[in-house]
Backbone and ligand atoms as CSV (ligand in chain L), in Angstrom:
chain,resi,resn,atom,element,x,y,z
A,1,MET,N,N,183.005,112.657,60.352
A,1,MET,CA,C,183.317,113.895,59.589
A,1,MET,C,C,183.152,115.130,60.492
A,2,PRO,N,N,184.136,116.042,60.550
A,2,PRO,CA,C,183.984,117.237,61.392
A,2,PRO,C,C,182.791,118.088,60.951
A,3,ARG,N,N,182.232,118.833,61.916
A,3,ARG,CA,C,181.016,119.628,61.657
A,3,ARG,C,C,181.132,120.565,60.465
A,4,ALA,N,N,182.262,121.296,60.397
A,4,ALA,CA,C,182.429,122.282,59.318
A,4,ALA,C,C,182.434,121.591,57.955
A,5,GLU,N,N,183.088,120.411,57.944
A,5,GLU,CA,C,183.181,119.663,56.685
A,5,GLU,C,C,181.800,119.174,56.261
A,6,LEU,N,N,181.015,118.771,57.258
A,6,LEU,CA,C,179.647,118.305,57.011
A,6,LEU,C,C,178.826,119.442,56.415
A,7,ALA,N,N,178.989,120.632,56.996
A,7,ALA,CA,C,178.265,121.809,56.498
A,7,ALA,C,C,178.704,122.112,55.070
A,8,ASP,N,N,180.000,121.988,54.800
A,8,ASP,CA,C,180.524,122.221,53.451
A,8,ASP,C,C,179.911,121.257,52.459
A,9,THR,N,N,179.796,119.997,52.865
A,9,THR,CA,C,179.250,118.971,51.977
A,9,THR,C,C,177.788,119.272,51.663
A,10,ALA,N,N,177.036,119.678,52.677
A,10,ALA,CA,C,175.616,119.983,52.474
A,10,ALA,C,C,175.457,121.184,51.546
A,11,LEU,N,N,176.287,122.187,51.742
A,11,LEU,CA,C,176.221,123.386,50.909
A,11,LEU,C,C,176.631,123.051,49.474
A,12,ARG,N,N,177.599,122.201,49.322
A,12,ARG,CA,C,178.059,121.766,47.993
A,12,ARG,C,C,176.903,121.065,47.251
A,13,LYS,N,N,176.160,120.248,47.992
A,13,LYS,CA,C,175.022,119.522,47.408
A,13,LYS,C,C,173.944,120.507,46.944
A,14,LEU,N,N,173.735,121.529,47.770
A,14,LEU,CA,C,172.731,122.548,47.429
A,14,LEU,C,C,173.190,123.349,46.212
A,15,PHE,N,N,174.471,123.689,46.188
A,15,PHE,CA,C,175.043,124.391,45.028
A,15,PHE,C,C,174.895,123.544,43.766
A,16,ASP,N,N,175.213,122.258,43.858
A,16,ASP,CA,C,175.121,121.372,42.685
A,16,ASP,C,C,173.690,121.343,42.140
A,17,ALA,N,N,172.707,121.327,43.042
A,17,ALA,CA,C,171.293,121.308,42.619
A,17,ALA,C,C,170.935,122.622,41.923
A,18,ALA,N,N,171.432,123.733,42.456
A,18,ALA,CA,C,171.152,125.047,41.844
A,18,ALA,C,C,171.836,125.142,40.479
A,19,LYS,N,N,173.026,124.588,40.384
A,19,LYS,CA,C,173.761,124.654,39.118
A,19,LYS,C,C,173.084,123.804,38.043
A,20,LEU,N,N,172.576,122.659,38.436
A,20,LEU,CA,C,171.861,121.812,37.468
A,20,LEU,C,C,170.618,122.549,36.954
A,21,ALA,N,N,169.901,123.195,37.868
A,21,ALA,CA,C,168.718,123.981,37.464
A,21,ALA,C,C,169.155,125.114,36.527
A,22,PHE,N,N,170.256,125.780,36.863
A,22,PHE,CA,C,170.823,126.853,36.026
A,22,PHE,C,C,171.070,126.334,34.605
A,23,GLU,N,N,171.625,125.140,34.516
A,23,GLU,CA,C,171.931,124.558,33.195
A,23,GLU,C,C,170.665,124.211,32.410
A,24,ARG,N,N,169.554,124.049,33.133
A,24,ARG,CA,C,168.286,123.688,32.488
A,24,ARG,C,C,167.391,124.897,32.248
A,25,ALA,N,N,167.898,126.090,32.545
A,25,ALA,CA,C,167.067,127.311,32.436
A,25,ALA,C,C,166.489,127.471,31.031
A,26,TYR,N,N,165.304,128.059,30.980
A,26,TYR,CA,C,164.694,128.420,29.700
A,26,TYR,C,C,164.684,129.942,29.656
A,27,ALA,N,N,165.725,130.503,29.046
A,27,ALA,CA,C,165.879,131.965,29.040
A,27,ALA,C,C,166.281,132.457,27.653
A,28,PRO,N,N,165.449,132.160,26.626
A,28,PRO,CA,C,165.835,132.534,25.263
A,28,PRO,C,C,165.758,134.032,25.006
A,29,TYR,N,N,165.053,134.785,25.853
A,29,TYR,CA,C,164.855,136.214,25.593
A,29,TYR,C,C,165.935,137.053,26.267
A,30,SER,N,N,166.155,136.835,27.540
A,30,SER,CA,C,167.211,137.609,28.224
A,30,SER,C,C,168.577,136.955,28.013
A,31,ARG,N,N,168.580,135.688,27.711
A,31,ARG,CA,C,169.819,134.900,27.651
A,31,ARG,C,C,170.574,134.958,28.981
A,32,PHE,N,N,169.818,135.118,30.049
A,32,PHE,CA,C,170.403,135.163,31.390
A,32,PHE,C,C,169.808,134.000,32.188
A,33,SER,N,N,170.572,132.937,32.284
A,33,SER,CA,C,170.094,131.739,32.990
A,33,SER,C,C,170.303,131.884,34.491
A,34,VAL,N,N,169.331,131.383,35.231
A,34,VAL,CA,C,169.421,131.396,36.696
A,34,VAL,C,C,168.919,130.050,37.222
A,35,GLY,N,N,169.543,129.582,38.274
A,35,GLY,CA,C,169.061,128.383,38.976
A,35,GLY,C,C,169.011,128.680,40.455
A,36,ALA,N,N,167.994,128.181,41.130
A,36,ALA,CA,C,167.895,128.369,42.582
A,36,ALA,C,C,167.632,127.021,43.234
A,37,ALA,N,N,168.230,126.816,44.397
A,37,ALA,CA,C,167.964,125.586,45.151
A,37,ALA,C,C,167.732,125.939,46.611
A,38,ILE,N,N,166.675,125.366,47.148
A,38,ILE,CA,C,166.281,125.570,48.546
A,38,ILE,C,C,166.579,124.306,49.334
A,39,LEU,N,N,167.207,124.485,50.490
A,39,LEU,CA,C,167.254,123.411,51.493
A,39,LEU,C,C,166.139,123.731,52.470
A,40,SER,N,N,165.166,122.857,52.587
A,40,SER,CA,C,164.048,123.126,53.491
A,40,SER,C,C,164.438,122.720,54.914
A,41,GLU,N,N,163.700,123.233,55.867
A,41,GLU,CA,C,164.035,122.919,57.265
A,41,GLU,C,C,163.874,121.437,57.559
A,42,ASP,N,N,163.061,120.753,56.769
A,42,ASP,CA,C,162.933,119.299,56.958
A,42,ASP,C,C,163.934,118.512,56.099
A,43,GLY,N,N,164.957,119.223,55.624
A,43,GLY,CA,C,166.107,118.541,55.025
A,43,GLY,C,C,165.984,118.134,53.566
A,44,ARG,N,N,165.032,118.700,52.858
A,44,ARG,CA,C,164.891,118.331,51.444
A,44,ARG,C,C,165.423,119.442,50.540
A,45,ILE,N,N,165.738,119.095,49.323
A,45,ILE,CA,C,166.248,120.074,48.353
A,45,ILE,C,C,165.230,120.241,47.234
A,46,TYR,N,N,164.919,121.516,46.951
A,46,TYR,CA,C,163.989,121.841,45.864
A,46,TYR,C,C,164.684,122.851,44.955
A,47,ALA,N,N,164.738,122.557,43.660
A,47,ALA,CA,C,165.457,123.441,42.749
A,47,ALA,C,C,164.607,123.774,41.535
A,48,ALA,N,N,164.891,124.920,40.931
A,48,ALA,CA,C,164.193,125.319,39.702
A,48,ALA,C,C,165.020,126.376,38.969
A,49,PRO,N,N,164.820,126.472,37.659
A,49,PRO,CA,C,165.450,127.529,36.871
A,49,PRO,C,C,164.459,128.655,36.597
A,50,ASN,N,N,164.941,129.732,36.008
A,50,ASN,CA,C,163.995,130.725,35.485
A,50,ASN,C,C,163.382,130.170,34.203
A,51,VAL,N,N,162.129,130.535,33.969
A,51,VAL,CA,C,161.383,130.044,32.808
A,51,VAL,C,C,160.735,131.253,32.152
A,52,GLU,N,N,161.294,131.667,31.022
A,52,GLU,CA,C,160.785,132.880,30.363
A,52,GLU,C,C,159.637,132.549,29.414
A,53,ASN,N,N,159.054,133.590,28.861
A,53,ASN,CA,C,157.873,133.427,28.021
A,53,ASN,C,C,157.896,134.497,26.938
A,54,ALA,N,N,157.370,134.171,25.759
A,54,ALA,CA,C,157.317,135.129,24.655
A,54,ALA,C,C,156.527,136.376,25.061
A,55,ALA,N,N,155.549,136.195,25.917
A,55,ALA,CA,C,154.867,137.338,26.535
A,55,ALA,C,C,155.671,137.643,27.802
A,56,TYR,N,N,156.647,138.515,27.673
A,56,TYR,CA,C,157.721,138.652,28.675
A,56,TYR,C,C,157.285,138.643,30.155
A,57,PRO,N,N,156.252,139.419,30.538
A,57,PRO,CA,C,155.942,139.455,31.982
A,57,PRO,C,C,155.471,138.118,32.551
A,58,ALA,N,N,155.138,137.181,31.675
A,58,ALA,CA,C,154.674,135.871,32.172
A,58,ALA,C,C,155.836,134.969,32.582
A,59,GLY,N,N,157.069,135.406,32.350
A,59,GLY,CA,C,158.223,134.610,32.766
A,59,GLY,C,C,158.319,134.551,34.285
A,60,THR,N,N,158.987,133.498,34.772
A,60,THR,CA,C,159.124,133.366,36.229
A,60,THR,C,C,160.594,133.230,36.622
A,61,CYS,N,N,160.923,133.772,37.781
A,61,CYS,CA,C,162.280,133.694,38.327
A,61,CYS,C,C,162.546,132.293,38.886
A,62,ALA,N,N,163.809,131.953,38.945
A,62,ALA,CA,C,164.216,130.657,39.488
A,62,ALA,C,C,163.754,130.496,40.947
A,63,GLU,N,N,163.876,131.563,41.726
A,63,GLU,CA,C,163.509,131.479,43.143
A,63,GLU,C,C,162.024,131.172,43.297
A,64,ALA,N,N,161.208,131.791,42.440
A,64,ALA,CA,C,159.755,131.567,42.511
A,64,ALA,C,C,159.451,130.108,42.191
A,65,GLY,N,N,160.165,129.570,41.189
A,65,GLY,CA,C,159.959,128.164,40.830
A,65,GLY,C,C,160.369,127.228,41.953
A,66,ALA,N,N,161.486,127.533,42.595
A,66,ALA,CA,C,161.971,126.670,43.680
A,66,ALA,C,C,161.004,126.715,44.864
A,67,ILE,N,N,160.438,127.887,45.126
A,67,ILE,CA,C,159.460,127.996,46.220
A,67,ILE,C,C,158.201,127.193,45.882
A,68,SER,N,N,157.738,127.277,44.637
A,68,SER,CA,C,156.565,126.487,44.239
A,68,SER,C,C,156.843,124.998,44.398
A,69,ALA,N,N,158.054,124.578,43.996
A,69,ALA,CA,C,158.420,123.162,44.131
A,69,ALA,C,C,158.415,122.752,45.606
A,70,MET,N,N,158.909,123.653,46.458
A,70,MET,CA,C,158.949,123.347,47.896
A,70,MET,C,C,157.531,123.185,48.463
A,71,ILE,N,N,156.674,124.112,48.138
A,71,ILE,CA,C,155.308,124.039,48.678
A,71,ILE,C,C,154.585,122.815,48.106
A,72,GLY,N,N,154.756,122.587,46.803
A,72,GLY,CA,C,154.133,121.414,46.180
A,72,GLY,C,C,154.690,120.108,46.722
A,73,GLY,N,N,155.956,120.147,47.170
A,73,GLY,CA,C,156.608,118.950,47.701
A,73,GLY,C,C,156.287,118.696,49.155
A,74,GLY,N,N,155.554,119.606,49.778
A,74,GLY,CA,C,155.095,119.371,51.147
A,74,GLY,C,C,155.936,120.020,52.227
A,75,SER,N,N,156.968,120.787,51.868
A,75,SER,CA,C,157.760,121.486,52.881
A,75,SER,C,C,157.241,122.913,53.006
A,76,ARG,N,N,157.585,123.564,54.124
A,76,ARG,CA,C,157.020,124.894,54.383
A,76,ARG,C,C,158.034,125.973,54.732
A,77,ARG,N,N,159.262,125.552,55.165
A,77,ARG,CA,C,160.227,126.547,55.636
A,77,ARG,C,C,161.563,126.400,54.928
A,78,ILE,N,N,162.141,127.549,54.549
A,78,ILE,CA,C,163.448,127.577,53.884
A,78,ILE,C,C,164.541,127.685,54.945
A,79,ALA,N,N,165.494,126.741,54.943
A,79,ALA,CA,C,166.627,126.810,55.873
A,79,ALA,C,C,167.789,127.560,55.228
A,80,GLU,N,N,167.962,127.383,53.927
A,80,GLU,CA,C,169.117,127.927,53.214
A,80,GLU,C,C,168.804,127.936,51.722
A,81,LEU,N,N,169.431,128.873,51.009
A,81,LEU,CA,C,169.110,129.031,49.591
A,81,LEU,C,C,170.384,129.330,48.809
A,82,VAL,N,N,170.521,128.742,47.628
A,82,VAL,CA,C,171.631,129.075,46.721
A,82,VAL,C,C,171.036,129.540,45.394
A,83,VAL,N,N,171.550,130.652,44.872
A,83,VAL,CA,C,171.141,131.157,43.557
A,83,VAL,C,C,172.377,131.181,42.669
A,84,VAL,N,N,172.267,130.577,41.489
A,84,VAL,CA,C,173.385,130.566,40.527
A,84,VAL,C,C,173.018,131.393,39.305
A,85,GLY,N,N,173.878,132.344,38.963
A,85,GLY,CA,C,173.716,133.130,37.745
A,85,GLY,C,C,175.100,133.432,37.188
A,86,ALA,N,N,175.202,133.513,35.877
A,86,ALA,CA,C,176.513,133.805,35.287
A,86,ALA,C,C,176.682,135.318,35.161
A,87,GLY,N,N,177.746,135.744,34.530
A,87,GLY,CA,C,177.989,137.180,34.400
A,87,GLY,C,C,178.879,137.659,35.521
A,88,GLU,N,N,179.340,138.906,35.387
A,88,GLU,CA,C,180.294,139.414,36.374
A,88,GLU,C,C,179.649,139.818,37.685
A,89,GLY,N,N,178.434,140.352,37.594
A,89,GLY,CA,C,177.762,140.833,38.804
A,89,GLY,C,C,177.199,139.692,39.626
A,90,LEU,N,N,176.828,140.017,40.854
A,90,LEU,CA,C,176.186,139.016,41.708
A,90,LEU,C,C,174.733,138.865,41.282
A,91,CYS,N,N,174.275,137.631,41.193
A,91,CYS,CA,C,172.879,137.382,40.822
A,91,CYS,C,C,172.029,137.326,42.096
A,92,THR,N,N,171.863,138.482,42.706
A,92,THR,CA,C,171.052,138.563,43.927
A,92,THR,C,C,169.572,138.542,43.545
A,93,PRO,N,N,168.722,137.987,44.393
A,93,PRO,CA,C,167.294,137.893,44.062
A,93,PRO,C,C,166.668,139.267,43.830
A,94,CYS,N,N,165.743,139.321,42.884
A,94,CYS,CA,C,165.033,140.571,42.613
A,94,CYS,C,C,164.152,140.924,43.826
A,95,GLY,N,N,163.629,142.122,43.835
A,95,GLY,CA,C,162.827,142.578,44.974
A,95,GLY,C,C,161.629,141.691,45.242
A,96,ALA,N,N,160.929,141.309,44.174
A,96,ALA,CA,C,159.732,140.473,44.358
A,96,ALA,C,C,160.125,139.123,44.948
A,97,CYS,N,N,161.263,138.572,44.503
A,97,CYS,CA,C,161.682,137.271,45.030
A,97,CYS,C,C,162.152,137.374,46.475
A,98,ARG,N,N,162.751,138.506,46.846
A,98,ARG,CA,C,163.122,138.684,48.268
A,98,ARG,C,C,161.867,138.573,49.127
A,99,GLN,N,N,160.797,139.191,48.661
A,99,GLN,CA,C,159.539,139.127,49.411
A,99,GLN,C,C,158.963,137.705,49.389
A,100,ARG,N,N,159.085,137.010,48.283
A,100,ARG,CA,C,158.601,135.614,48.211
A,100,ARG,C,C,159.367,134.740,49.200
A,101,ILE,N,N,160.687,134.945,49.270
A,101,ILE,CA,C,161.510,134.162,50.198
A,101,ILE,C,C,161.099,134.485,51.635
A,102,ARG,N,N,160.848,135.770,51.875
A,102,ARG,CA,C,160.487,136.262,53.220
A,102,ARG,C,C,159.283,135.534,53.809
A,103,GLU,N,N,158.373,135.133,52.947
A,103,GLU,CA,C,157.168,134.437,53.406
A,103,GLU,C,C,157.501,133.122,54.122
A,104,PHE,N,N,158.612,132.504,53.707
A,104,PHE,CA,C,158.902,131.141,54.170
A,104,PHE,C,C,160.251,131.001,54.873
A,105,ALA,N,N,160.913,132.122,55.176
A,105,ALA,CA,C,162.249,132.051,55.790
A,105,ALA,C,C,162.366,133.054,56.923
A,106,GLY,N,N,163.236,132.744,57.873
A,106,GLY,CA,C,163.502,133.661,58.981
A,106,GLY,C,C,164.561,134.681,58.591
A,107,PRO,N,N,164.729,135.728,59.410
A,107,PRO,CA,C,165.678,136.796,59.081
A,107,PRO,C,C,167.125,136.337,58.942
A,108,GLU,N,N,167.497,135.279,59.634
A,108,GLU,CA,C,168.894,134.800,59.578
A,108,GLU,C,C,169.123,133.762,58.483
A,109,CYS,N,N,168.139,133.487,57.698
A,109,CYS,CA,C,168.271,132.474,56.637
A,109,CYS,C,C,169.415,132.844,55.685
A,110,PRO,N,N,170.404,131.970,55.512
A,110,PRO,CA,C,171.509,132.285,54.594
A,110,PRO,C,C,171.067,132.196,53.130
A,111,ILE,N,N,171.462,133.206,52.374
A,111,ILE,CA,C,171.202,133.230,50.930
A,111,ILE,C,C,172.562,133.350,50.247
A,112,HIS,N,N,172.964,132.292,49.568
A,112,HIS,CA,C,174.284,132.238,48.930
A,112,HIS,C,C,174.136,132.574,47.450
A,113,ILE,N,N,174.955,133.501,46.990
A,113,ILE,CA,C,174.913,133.897,45.580
A,113,ILE,C,C,176.143,133.316,44.888
A,114,ALA,N,N,175.866,132.563,43.835
A,114,ALA,CA,C,176.940,131.830,43.179
A,114,ALA,C,C,177.024,132.137,41.694
A,115,GLY,N,N,178.209,131.858,41.130
A,115,GLY,CA,C,178.382,131.768,39.695
A,115,GLY,C,C,178.528,130.290,39.385
A,116,PRO,N,N,178.654,129.933,38.117
A,116,PRO,CA,C,178.793,128.515,37.789
A,116,PRO,C,C,180.025,127.880,38.441
A,117,GLU,N,N,180.994,128.718,38.818
A,117,GLU,CA,C,182.237,128.203,39.402
A,117,GLU,C,C,182.131,127.941,40.913
A,118,GLY,N,N,181.116,128.495,41.553
A,118,GLY,CA,C,180.981,128.300,42.997
A,118,GLY,C,C,180.384,129.519,43.677
A,119,ILE,N,N,180.311,129.466,45.000
A,119,ILE,CA,C,179.674,130.538,45.763
A,119,ILE,C,C,180.551,131.789,45.801
A,120,ARG,N,N,179.924,132.931,45.516
A,120,ARG,CA,C,180.660,134.197,45.445
A,120,ARG,C,C,180.454,135.064,46.686
A,121,ALA,N,N,179.255,135.001,47.250
A,121,ALA,CA,C,178.948,135.844,48.420
A,121,ALA,C,C,177.771,135.238,49.169
A,122,SER,N,N,177.736,135.495,50.467
A,122,SER,CA,C,176.638,134.979,51.284
A,122,SER,C,C,176.030,136.116,52.087
A,123,PHE,N,N,174.704,136.145,52.132
A,123,PHE,CA,C,173.955,137.173,52.859
A,123,PHE,C,C,172.956,136.482,53.775
A,124,THR,N,N,172.348,137.259,54.647
A,124,THR,CA,C,171.163,136.740,55.336
A,124,THR,C,C,169.960,137.446,54.717
A,125,LEU,N,N,168.794,136.847,54.911
A,125,LEU,CA,C,167.589,137.454,54.352
A,125,LEU,C,C,167.404,138.885,54.866
A,126,SER,N,N,167.664,139.093,56.169
A,126,SER,CA,C,167.397,140.430,56.717
A,126,SER,C,C,168.341,141.501,56.157
A,127,THR,N,N,169.516,141.095,55.670
A,127,THR,CA,C,170.380,142.115,55.042
A,127,THR,C,C,169.859,142.460,53.642
A,128,LEU,N,N,169.260,141.487,52.977
A,128,LEU,CA,C,168.728,141.751,51.633
A,128,LEU,C,C,167.358,142.424,51.684
A,129,LEU,N,N,166.640,142.178,52.781
A,129,LEU,CA,C,165.288,142.740,52.898
A,129,LEU,C,C,165.037,143.192,54.340
A,130,PRO,N,N,165.640,144.336,54.717
A,130,PRO,CA,C,165.471,144.806,56.098
A,130,PRO,C,C,164.067,145.359,56.342
A,131,TYR,N,N,163.662,145.358,57.602
A,131,TYR,CA,C,162.365,145.922,58.006
A,131,TYR,C,C,161.233,145.406,57.115
A,132,SER,N,N,161.266,144.112,56.876
A,132,SER,CA,C,160.316,143.544,55.911
A,132,SER,C,C,158.922,143.341,56.505
A,133,PHE,N,N,158.015,143.149,55.616
A,133,PHE,CA,C,156.629,142.866,55.977
A,133,PHE,C,C,156.373,141.378,55.750
A,134,GLY,N,N,155.822,140.708,56.757
A,134,GLY,CA,C,155.562,139.274,56.618
A,134,GLY,C,C,154.257,138.876,57.264
A,135,PRO,N,N,154.005,137.582,57.304
A,135,PRO,CA,C,152.735,137.088,57.836
A,135,PRO,C,C,152.409,137.640,59.223
A,136,GLU,N,N,153.442,137.803,60.085
A,136,GLU,CA,C,153.195,138.279,61.460
A,136,GLU,C,C,152.655,139.706,61.465
A,137,ASN,N,N,153.048,140.485,60.450
A,137,ASN,CA,C,152.605,141.876,60.404
A,137,ASN,C,C,151.102,142.017,60.193
A,138,LEU,N,N,150.499,140.954,59.693
A,138,LEU,CA,C,149.049,141.009,59.501
A,138,LEU,C,C,148.323,140.922,60.845
A,139,GLY,N,N,149.066,140.414,61.850
A,139,GLY,CA,C,148.553,140.412,63.214
A,139,GLY,C,C,147.163,139.849,63.377
A,140,GLY,N,N,146.897,138.771,62.692
A,140,GLY,CA,C,145.588,138.119,62.839
A,140,GLY,C,C,144.490,138.834,62.083
A,141,GLY,N,N,144.889,139.817,61.277
A,141,GLY,CA,C,143.876,140.574,60.533
A,141,GLY,C,C,143.578,139.999,59.165
A,142,ALA,N,N,144.148,138.795,58.883
A,142,ALA,CA,C,143.949,138.226,57.535
A,142,ALA,C,C,142.543,137.671,57.353
L,1,THU,N1,N,166.097,136.188,37.319
L,1,THU,C1,C,165.928,135.143,38.200
L,1,THU,O1,O,165.411,134.072,37.831
L,1,THU,N2,N,166.340,135.330,39.472
L,1,THU,C2,C,167.035,136.400,39.927
L,1,THU,O2,O,167.453,136.398,41.073
L,1,THU,C3,C,167.285,137.533,39.031
L,1,THU,C4,C,166.669,137.453,37.683
L,1,THU,C5,C,165.693,135.966,35.924
L,1,THU,C6,C,164.472,136.684,35.437
L,1,THU,C7,C,164.716,136.717,33.934
L,1,THU,O3,O,164.311,135.485,33.372
L,1,THU,C8,C,166.237,136.811,33.833
L,1,THU,O4,O,166.742,136.375,35.072
L,1,THU,C9,C,166.746,138.216,33.528
L,1,THU,O5,O,166.233,139.140,34.420
């Protein structure tokens, strides 16, 4: 299989995982379902939906859930990420989730924003969160 086709297949698999999570979202309050899927650097896929709560601030974003699944699953680095959300606008990660992703991804990490029909736009982490603060900024002061 040619390289580009292989990359397409891997991305399709990641999209499918994010879409399945999207379909399983628990979002009775906002009625805005989101699914996120992470491809870790060690080649595994971790996915999660948003999970809302009657006490609204206790709800969690899909990206946060996928990161928890990744850490709980034993992986540490994000190679690529797909976020699926419906609606006309792009479902780009919220500010807090950009920072959560930043903890475990490099500046060139691709972040693909999709609708249920497929990928709509692709960014890198550094375009979504420029001049970010991360573990290195603590400079051993932790
Ligand atoms: N949400 C996510 O899960 N990820 C995003 O990237 C944007 C927003 C969730 C939070 C809340 O459950 C719903 O979408 C509406 O904001």
